[in-house]
N, C-alpha and C positions, 0 to 999 in steps of 0.2 A: 257599561263594562263592569262585570262582577268580580268578586274576589274568589280565589280558588285555594283549596288545600292540597297538600301533596297527594292525598289519596284520590283526587280527581284525575290524576295521571294513571295510566296503566302501569302495573308492576310486573316485573319478571324476576325470578329467583336465580341467583348466581351461586352455584355450589362452591364450597371451600374445603380445605383439608387442614385440620379436622372439620367434620361437617358443621359444627356449631359456629364456625367462622364464616359460613355462608352469608350473603348479603342480598338485599333487594335493590333493584334499580327501578326507580320511578321515572319513566321516560316520556318525553313530550311528543305525542304523535303528530300534531299539526299546529301551525302558527295561529290558527283561529281560536285556540283555547284561551288565549289571553296573554298579555305580556308578563315577563318574569317578575316585574315589580308589583304585580297584583297577586302573587303567589305567597301563601302562608306556609313557611317551612319550619319544621322542628329544628331546634338548635343543634341536634345531633347529626342532622343530614349534611352530607358533603356534596358539593357540586362537582360533577365530572365534566370533561371537555366535550366528548361526543362518543357515541357508540353506534355500530352499524345494526340497523333493525330492518325487518321487512315491514314496509309502511302500507303497502296495498298489493292486491293481486289483480292482474289484468290479462285476460286471454290465457289463463292457466299458467302464467309466468309471474315470478315475484318481482316486485319493485323495491329496491333497498334505498335506504337513506341514512345519513349520519345525523343523529338527533341528540340534543342535550339531555342530561339526566341528573337525578340526585341519587345518592347512595345512602342506605340506612341499614345498620347492622340488625341481626336477628332479634336481639334483646329489645330494641326499640321499635322494630317494625311489626312484630306479630300482634301486640295488643291493638295497634291501630287497625290492622287488617281484620281482626276479630270484631272490632267495633263496626267496621264497614259491613261485615256479614250480618251481625245481629240487628243492625238498624237500617239495613238496606241503603247505605250511603256510598258515595264514591263510584269509581269506575268498576265495571263488572269484573275486570281482572283482579282488582283488589278484593272484591267480595269473594271471588273464587279462592284466593289464597287465605282469606279468613276462614272459609269452610274447611280448607285443608288443615289449617291450624287446629280447628276443633276436632277433626278426625285424629290428628296426631295426639292431642290431649287424651282422647278416648283410648288410643292404643297404649299410651303410657300408663293410664289408669288400669288397663287390662294386665299390665306387667309384662308386655311383649317386648322386653329389652334384654340385651346381652352386652357385656363389656368386650371390646375388641381393640385392635390396633389398625390404623389406616395404613395404606400402602407406603406412606412416608414415615411410619413409625410413631404417629401421634395417638394419644389415648382417645377413645371415642365410645359412646353408647350407641348401640345400633338396634333398630327395630327388626324383630324377627319375622315381620310380615303382617298383613292385615288379619289373617286368621278368619274368625267368624265375621269379621267386618269387610270381607273381600267384596261383597256386593256394593257396600258403601264406597269403597275405593274405586271400583270399576265405574260406578255411576258418576262419581266426582271427576274421574279422568275423562269420561265422555262429554262432560259439561265444560271442560276447560276452554275458555275463549282464546282465539288466536293471538290476541295481544299479550297473553300470559306466557307464550313461548315463542315470541317473534324474533328472537336472536337469529341473525343470518349466519348460517353455516356455510362451509365451502361448497363450490360448484360440484355437481355430480358429474361422473364420466359420461353420462348419457346426454349431456348438454342441456338439461332442463333448468339450469340456473341455480341460484342459491335456494336452500330449503330452511324451514324453521327448525329450531331445536326440538329434540325428541320429547313429547309431552310426558310420556310414562317415565322417562329418566328424570325429568325435572321434578315431577310430583314425588317420586320415590326419594330423590335426593333431599327434598324439603322435609318429608316425613322423618328421614334419618337425621336431618339437622335438628328438628325439634326434639327427637328422641335423645339426641346427644346433649341438647341444651337444658331440657327440663329437669332431669334427675340430679343435677349438680347440688349435692347436700352432704352433710357429714354422714348420713346413713349410707350413701353410695360408697364411701370409703370403707365402711364396716362390711358391706355386702361383698365387696371385691377383695378386701384386704390390701388395696392400693390407694394411697391418698390422691394419686393423680386423677382418679375418676370422680373426685368431689370438687375439683378446681375448675372454674370456668375458663381460665387462661389455658392456652395450648401447652401441653406438656410433651416434649419429645422423649419418648421412653421405649425405643425399639428393643431394649434388653429385657423387657418384662415377659414373663411366662404366665399366661392367663390360665390358671387352673380352677378358677372359681366357677361354680355352677351358674348357668344363665338365669336371669331373673324373669322367667316366663312361666305362664300357667300351663303351656303345652310342652310335651317332650320334643327334643330335637329330632328332625327327620333322620331316618337311618339310611338314606340314599342321597347321592348327588349325581349330577349330570355332566356330560362333556360332549363336545361336538368333534366328530372326525371328518375332516374334509377329504373327499374323494374326487379325483380327476378322471377324465375319460368317460364321463357320463354322457354318452352320445344322444340319449333321448331328452337332454336338457338344452336350453338355449345357449348356455355358456360352457357346458361340459363340466360343471362343478356342482357337487351335491354335498350337503352337510348331514351326516348321519348322527342321530342322538344316541349316546351310550349311557347306560345306567350303571353306577358304581355302588355296590353294597358297602357302606361304611363299616357295618358290623358283619361278622360271619365270613371272614376270609377275604374281604375286598374283591368279591366277584365282579366282573365286568361283562356286560352283555348289551347287544343292540336293543333299543327301546321298542322297536316296531312289534316284534312277536309278543312282548309283555303287554303292550297296550291293546293288541287285537285279541288277546286271550279272554276267556270268560271264566275267571276263577271262582271257586266257591266262596261265599261270604265268610269272613273271619279267618281265612287261610293266610299264610305268609305271602303267597303270590298276590292275593287281593290287597294286602297291606302295601306291598311293594308297588303295585300298580297305582294305588291311590296316592301314595307319597311321591312317586315320581311325577305324577301329573300336577300335584301341588307345587313341587319344585320347578317344573316346567313353566307354570304360570308365573312364578317369581322371576325366572330367567327371561320370560317374554317381556316383563316390565323393563328389564335392562336392555334387551334387544328385541324390539317389536316384531320383526319377521317371524320369530318363533311362535307367535300367536296363531299363525296359519295352521300349525299342527293341532292346536286345540279346537279350531273351528272345523277342521276336516272330519266328517263322520267316519271316514275309513280308518281313522287312527294311524296315519302313516308315521313311521319312525325316522324319516329323512326329509330334507327340505331342499328343493331345487333352487339354486341361487341365481339372481340376475347380477349384472355388472356392478350396480350401485351397492348391492349387499356384499359383494366380494370386496369392494373398496372399503366398506365399513369394517369388515373383519380384518382387513389389513391396517386399520386405523384404530379409532376410539372404541369400537364395539368390543374388542377383546378385553380391554381394561374394564369396561362396564360389566361384562360377563364374569370376569375374575372376581369382582367384588361380591357376586352372588354365588361364588364357588363353582362356576361352570367354566372349565378349561376348553381351549380350542386347539386341536391337534392337526398340524399341516403334514403332508407327505414328507418323508425324510429327504427325498432327492429333489425337493422343490427349490429352485434358485429364485429367491424373492428379490434379489438385488441386481436386476438388469440395469446397467448404467449407460449413459451416453456421454460422448465427448466430441469436441471439434478436432478433426484431423485435416492437416494440410498434406496432400499427397501429390506427387508428380502425376501428370496425365499418363494413361497407358502407353507403354513402350517408350517413354521419354528417358533421356539420359541427363546426367548432371551438366549444366551449362558451363561453358568456359568463361562466361561473363554473366554477371547478374543484370546487365542492361539489356534492353530490347523487349518489345511487346510480345515477341514470339515465345518468351519464356514464361509460360503460364502454368499455375498449379491449381488443382481442384481444392475447394474449400467446402467441407461437408461434415454433417453429423454422422458419427458412426456409433453403433451399439456394441457393448462389450459384455461378455459373460466371464466371470472369474478373471477379469483384467485381460481377456483375450478378445481381440476384435472379431466380429462376425464377418464372414465372406459376403460378397455381393449377393450371391444366391440366398444366403441365410437372411440378409437384410430384406431382400425382396419377399421372402416367405413371411418375415415378420410384418412387413408393410401390408401384406394381404390378409393378416390375421383378423378374424371377426370375433374371437373369443379372448378373454383376459389372460389365458394361458396358452403357450405354444410349446411344442416338443422340439427342442434343439439339442443336438449333440447328446442324445439319450438322456436328457434331463428336462424337467418341466421348468419353463421360464415364465415368470409373471410379467405381463406386458402392461407397463404403466401408460395411461392414456396420453399424458403429455409427451412422453418419449416416443410413443407410437406416431404422434403427429409429426415429430421431428424426423422420424425414419421415413415416413411417407413423402416428406418434402425435404429430403436430406441435402440436396445439392444447393449450396448457398452461393454458388457462383465460382469465379476464378480470380486469382490474385497473381500479381507478378512475383517473380522469384525474390526480388528485394523485399516486397511487402511480406511474403511468406517467411523469410528469414527473420524479420523483425518479430513476427508472432512466435516463431520457433525459439528464438533466443530469450524473449521475455516470458514465454510459457503461457501467454494468455492473449485473448482477442476480445474486442468490444462488439457484441452482437446486439444491436438495438440499445436497450437500457441495461443490458446484463453483460458483465465481464465473465468470460468462460475460459476454462483451461483448454490449452491447445497442445496437440501431440503431432509432431512431424512424422512423416513416413518416407520410405525410399531414400533417394540420395540426399534429400533435405535432412533427414535424421542423421545420415552419415556425416553430412557437413557440420551439423551442430556438434556431433561427437568429436569430429576432428578439430573444430575451433576450441572446444573445451579442453582438449588434450594438447593443443599446440604449445602451451607454455611448459608442459611437463615432458616433452619428448626431446631428448638430447640429439645434437648433431655434432659431428667432429669439427673441431676448430681448424680452419684451413692452415695448412703447413706454411704458407707464404706469410702468415701474420707474425710479425716480430713483436709479440706481446703475450704476456701470461694473463688471460682473462680471469677476472674474479668470478665467483660462482654465479652471482646475479647477472653479470655481463654475458656469461655463457647461456644463461636462461633467456636473456633478451635476444641473443643471436638466434637461438633455436626458435623462439616465438616469431621473430621477424621472418625467418626463412620459411616456416610453414604457412604463416598467414599471407605473406606476399606471394608465395608460390601457388596459392589456392585460388578459387573463383572469386573470393572477396577482393583480393588483389592488393591489400595494404592495410595499414593501421597507424596508430599513433604511439610512438615510444615517448612516454611522458615522465621519465625519471627526473628526480630533482637535479638541479644544476650540479655538475661536478661528479656525477656517478658514471661517466664514461659513455655517453650516447655516441660521441664521435668515433671512438675506437670500435664500438659495436657496429656502426654503419659501415666502417671500413672493412671489418671482418665479413659482413654480409656481401659486400661487393666482391671480395675474394672468393667467397663460397659460391656466389653465382657463376663465376668463371669456370668452376669445376664441372658444370653440366651444360651440355649444348642447348638445352631448352631454356636456360636462364642466363646464359652468357650474353655479354654486350656491355656497352658503355653506361656509366652512371652519371646523371646530372645532379649536382648539389647546388641548390639555390639558398643563399644566405645573405645577411647584411654585409655591406662592403667592408665593414671593420673586421670581419671574421675570415676574409679570404686568406690572409697570411697564416692565421691559426690553422686552417684546414690544410694548406700546403705543407706546413711543418709537421702536422700530425700524420699525414699520408706518407711523407718522406721518412718519418720515424718508424711507423708501424707497418707500412707496405712499400718499401723502397723500390720494388720492381714494377709498381703500377705507374703508368704514364699519367701525369697531371697537366691539365691545360686550363689556364684562366681565360674564360670568355668574358672579358672585361676590358674597357679602354678602347681607344680608337682602332687598334690593330687586331681586334678580336676576330677569331676565325675558327671554323669547324672543319676546314679542309684537311684531308688525309688523317682523319681522326682514328687512332688505334682502336681496335675492337674492345680492348679491356681497359680503356682510359676512364679517368674520372675528370669530368669537366666542372669547373667552379665558376659560378656566375652570381650576380646580385639580383635582388628583386627589381631594382630600378632598370638594370640592363635587360632582364626578362621582359619587362613591360615595353621597352623600346625595340627589342629584337625578337619579338614573339615569332614572327614568320620564320626566321632562320633557325630558331630552336625547335620549332615544331616539325622541321624537315628531317631531323635525325631520328634514327631508330633506337630509342632509349630502352635499355632493359629495366632500369630503376631510376626514378626521380625522387630525390629526398629534399624536403623543405626544412631547412634548419632554422631555429628560432621562428617556428611556423606561426606563432602568434602574430607575426607581421601581416598575415593574410587572413586574420580572423573575421574581417568584414568581407562576406561573400560577394558583395556588390561592388567592391573596389576594382579598379583597373588591374592592379597587381594580381588579385585573386583570379580575375577572369583570364588573365594571360597564363597563369599557372595551370588552369583547367584545360587550356588548349593544347598543352604539351602532351603528346601521346607517349605511353610507356606501358610495359607489361605489369609493373607494380609501382606502388607509391607509398612513401613513408614520411610521416610528419614527425619531426623531432622538436620537442618543446618541453621545458620544465613547467610551463604555465599554459595548459591547454585551454583554460578559461580565465581570462583576466577580469572580465566584467560580468558576463552572463552566459547562459546556456547556448546563446546564439554562437559564441565562439566555438564551443564543442561541435555544434552541428556543422558549421562551416568547414572545420578541419576534417571531420569524418566524411562529410559529403564529398570532399575531394579525394581523400585517401581510400575510401571504400566505394567509389563510383556510385554515389547516390543511394547507398544502402538505407539510410535513415528516412528516405522520402523527401518531400518538399518541406521548405521551412514553415509555411503556414500549417501543414499537418503536424509537424514536429512541435511547433509552438503550442498548438491546441492540445496535443496529446501529453506533452511532457513539460515544456518550459513554463507555461502559465500556471498549472497547478503546483509545480515545485517552487517556483520563485515567488509567486504571489501568496499561495496558501500553505506553503510548507507541507505539501501532500506527501506523506511518507510512503504510501502505496505506489504513487507515480514515481517517486525517487527510486524505490526498490525495483520497479520494472525497468527504468532507464539504466540502473546499475547492472541489471541482468543482461540488458541488451549490449551495453558497451564493454562489459568486462572481457569478452574475448577479443575486442578490437582496440582496446587501450591498455597498454602495460605501464603501470605507474608504480614506482618505488620511491619511498622517501628515505631521507638519511636517518630518520628516527626508527625505521623498520628494524625489527630484532635481528635480522640476518645481515644488516648493513651497518648499524650503529657501532659494533665493535671495531670496524675498520677505520673509523674516523675518531679524531680526538674529541674531547668534550666541547660543547658550544654553550655559551651563556648569553641569554638575551636580557637586556636591562632597559627598562623605560626610565629615562632620566628626566624628571619634571623640574624645569628651571623657572624661576620667577622672572617676570618682566622687569626691566629697569623702569624708573619713574618716567623717563621720556617715552618709552614704549607704551606704558599703560595709558598715559595722557593721550598719545596719538591714537591708540587703539580705540578708546572710548569716543574720541571726537569723530573719527572716520565712521564708526558704527552708528552713531547718533544721526549724522548727516545722511548716510546711505539708507537707513531704514525709513526716513521721511520720504525719500525719493521712491523707494520700493513700494511703500503703501499707496502711492499715488499712481503707480504704473500697473500694467497688466500685459498678459500674453508674452510675446517674444521679448519685448522691451524689459519686462519685469525679470525674466530669466537672465537677460544680459546684465542687468544691474546686480542681481544676486551673485553671479559668477565674478563680476568685477569686485564686489565687496569681499568675497571669500579670498580672492587673490590678494587684495590689498592687505587684509588681516594677516595672511600667512607671511607676506613680506615684512610686515611690522614685527611679527613674532621673530623673524630671523634677525633683522637689524633695521633701525629707523632709516639709515642711509640708503638701504635698498629701495624702500618705498618712496623716499624723497628724491631718489635718483641724483644724489649729490655727486658732483664731479670730482672733488678731492676730499673725501670724507675723513673724519677722525673715527677710527674703528673701535679702539679700546674703550672700555668702560661704559658703553652705551647699550649693550645687549647681554642678557643673561646667558644666551647660548654661546656667545664668544667667550665669556668669562669661564664657563664650564669647559669648553674645548681647550682653553689655555691650560687649565689645571690638569686635564687628562693628558694632553700632549707633553707637559713637563714630566709627568710620571713615565710615560711611554719612552721618551728620549733618555731619561735617567737610567732606564733598564735596558737600553740598547734595542728596543723593539721598533716595529714599523706599523703604520696604520693607513687606512683608506678613509677619506672624508668625502661623503656623497652629498650633493645638493641637486635639486632639479632646476635651480636657477643659475645661469652663468654669471649674472650680476653678483650673486652671493659668493660664487667661487672667486670672482675678481676681488671682492672685499677681503676674503680670507687670504688670497695670495698676497695682497698688499700688506695685510696684518702680519703674515708670517715673514715677509721680507723685512719689515721693521723689527721683528724679533730675532732675525737672523737664523731662522729655521729652514733647512734645506727642503725643497719640495718641488713638485712639478704639477702641471694642470693638463687634464685631458677632457676635451669637450667635442661637440659635433663638428667644430671647425678644424680639429686636428686631422691632418692627412693620414692615410693608411700607413704610409712608410714611417711617419713620425710616431704614430700610435704604437706600431710594433717595437720601435726603438725604445720608447718610454716604458713599455711593459717589461722589456728585457732588462733595461737599466734598473728598474725597481726590483725585479726578481734577483738581480745580481748584487743588490745592496747599494746602488748608486745614490739613493736618497731615501729618507725614512718616511716622508709624508707625501701621499699621492692624493691630489684634489681631483675629483671625478664628477662629471655630469651624469646624472642618473639615467637619462635617456640614451646618451652616447656610450656609456660604459657599464650599464646595468646588466649586460649579458655578453657572453662570448669571450670573456677574459679570464685568464688564470693568474691570480695574484696571491699565491699561497705563502708569500713571504710575510704578509700582514697577519698579525695576531689580533688587531683591533679594527673594527669597522664602525665609523661614526656617521650616522644618518642625521644630518643637521636639520633637515625638514622632511616631513613625511608625505610621500606620494599617497593619495587616498585610494590605493589598491594594494592590499597586503602581498599579493603575488609578486608585484614589481619590486617591493622592498625586499622580499625574500631572495629574489634574483640578485640584487645588489650584494646582499650578505654572502651569497654563494660564490662571489669572486674570490673570497678567501677561504670559505668553508667548503672544500671540495676534495675529491680524491687527489692525493699528493700532499695535503696538509698534515703535518706531523705534530703541530703545537696546538694547545687549546686556543679557541677563538672567542672573543667577546664582542657582542653587538651592542652598541650604544645608540638608542633612539632618543633624540632630543625632542621634548614636547613642552611647549610654553604652558605653564600652569594656569588653570582657570580660563583658558581661551578656547576658541573653536577647535584648536588642535587636540586638546584633551577630550572634548566632547565627541569629536569624530572618531577618536581612538576607540571609544566604547561602541560605536556603531560598527566599526571594522571587526570587532570580535564576533558579531552576528554574521558578518559576511564570510568569515573563515569557516564558521559552522556549516553554512550552506555549501561552500566549496567542498567540504569533506563528505557531504551526503552523496553527491554524484559528480564530483570534480567541477561544481558549478559555483556561481556567485550571484548575488543580487545587487543591482545598482542602488546607490545610496539615494539618488533622486533628491538632492538637497535643493535644487532650483524649484522643486514643486512644493516645498514646505509652505504652510500658511504663514501669515505675518507674525502671529504670536509665537509659532514654533520656531521660525527663523530668528526672532529676537532672542528667544531662549537659547538657541544654538550659538549665536555669535556674541551674546552678552558676556562681558568680562566679570568673572567671579573673583572678588577681592577677599583675601584672607583677613 
């Protein structure tokens, strides 16, 4: 096994801007050359990851591969390459570039240099051409080994696969790079009058005006060339011809076709002879920039035009124009040529189809296809067929020439991508994109689908008249909600989610919708409202207040009945009753079904959700202030019911949206989901600019309270014992132990007696939370105010009730055990000023109540879902509240409560992205993470 030097690898030149920043890549063509640890590399060389090279040819086709390489700058590379040439060492590609360096040295010595600016405005010295050394240049170019220009370029339109970099372009670029590098000296600044041309560092000087004479021994040519592209050349394969034009730089800037000039036989020494010779010299230089022009030099007939094949046309639409511009040869396309034929995905109804009355059903299919556009106007089917049959790169369409891109042509020829259901089509139309293989492409709806998208977008901005039978003055955002519900529920989508914050009037808006439905025969009929049992009384009172003419019937209790139901009635039932009496409720012809506190059916697999799906209706509306309590599965479940399967199946929705958003925080997926649901979910917050002025100020306070000595000792003992058990467990047993530990620690944070389950406990002096609550209640009572005290634990409410009794503070308790009649009485007594402190179970009283007499809300323990806690605060902070409201969140300092609070901040951010939330997953934490979470931090 021998040792190798860098020049044993083949070298390829990579041009730079300015040219002197070009670099050489020494690439490793085969594994047999030896391991990298046997390679001697100059310290200036830098290892690259990989580059795509043509590693061999087989059957006329290129084989590419990703190979490692080292990079070396021009200053360090060219002496090594000259050494290879003069001593016959190293790879033949390195010897070739050494010979090229010697030629560049000779050109510089000849003085064939001029100062110039690159296309990006950098200073550069430029070679004016080989001149008398043209034969040397041509011979060197002919001897270039394939490894010296083996960079793989893009596939050609003829399907011949990748091709090598153009050798003439690389050699010219290297000569220019050496010409730019070598003359960097103080004398260069004197010659040009610009210091920039003496500095080897790149100087960005686009403002310079170069008036200095060139540093060359020959005069500048008096002509330049350009190419005029002509279409409709019927005697060519493609119909495209490039005509060479000669421009006189001196003498009036005359322009003429080159063919007559080159075929003429002028007398020696005449101006025409000089123009002929100079134009051929300039043509030779242009041919080095774009090799197809060399055919004009080789043809003895001296033609002045070049018939182009498809690959050459592709080059002129790409890099070749820039290379020709660098040698002062412009390319002129026909003025009426449209070069930007574009394609896009279009979802269109099948011929003669009409808008469906429902988005369900396999018979509702739409075509999914590629369509070509010119000037943003879609081509007709006949034009698409003509385009598909094209065998030339240009087609005449609508009296204009259109460039046919090979990739787009393939799509046009195979443009029918299949069919999709109306629901799938609407998802694509509303999000504006679709996934085609590995590519996400823009989608444009057509026909009634486009009309439907427009209608959905406008639904929230189209006013409807408030029904005269409504005995209420709707606020502006409530009128907007009524209009949105009316247009959405009355269309083919059939429903949506009204997701306003609690207290913004979802109930009165739904009542108004019921009244509006009765004004039109197509929408008239009874409404079914499904809600928690605790809210039946509130719905009855609200309907009696705002729509006293509407018959109301409770379908609840042993005597429930739908017999002789009035056509304009509102029927109130509970989720539990719905589950038990599904068959009786599915037998009625409902115009509208409304699910209030719809988060109760967020689990699509539950029996209650299944029963709700069975109830037929013309339209469906979900009412909830928290459309997602835990995850995007909540959103999918509600919309899947309200919009009749519009979002597709849960596995598809999870793969497309839920996983990338919740796991990876995919902003693009969140944006697509937001675009999809924005016409289907109307969500307003109390903090919105148009709503905030209608509510008094609200102050949220996180009150961090220290543990008592007893609490701290108990907390540490329980933590220590539980962690030992958890470390020894796994699977479901471990998760159960983690949940038990978290529950125990939260109970200790509330009060030791709650965790110890003491029968007759002493309450005062044992809990930091109780001490703080006593202080705040004393202030509240002294000022004649009222407050709500929430806890998720009924045991904690019992402790608080016992404590308030001992202190003589008037209060009442409402939990899940409180009957509906008692619940309504307690709410009314509190609102009427019957008692100042209301103790409430978070689960039983966290929604559906109006308790606007309270100016303070005390959240003694935190439910680990911010949406649920916000609902509890909304019992006091809602429409009808006229006084400032203060929310007090009690958090045990240094405990798991404080650490989870920090995690909840992230959960709120996710919810704001697309009304979503991510699960905390505390049971899945590792042992060390769990110990960090529950460990007590002592001050």
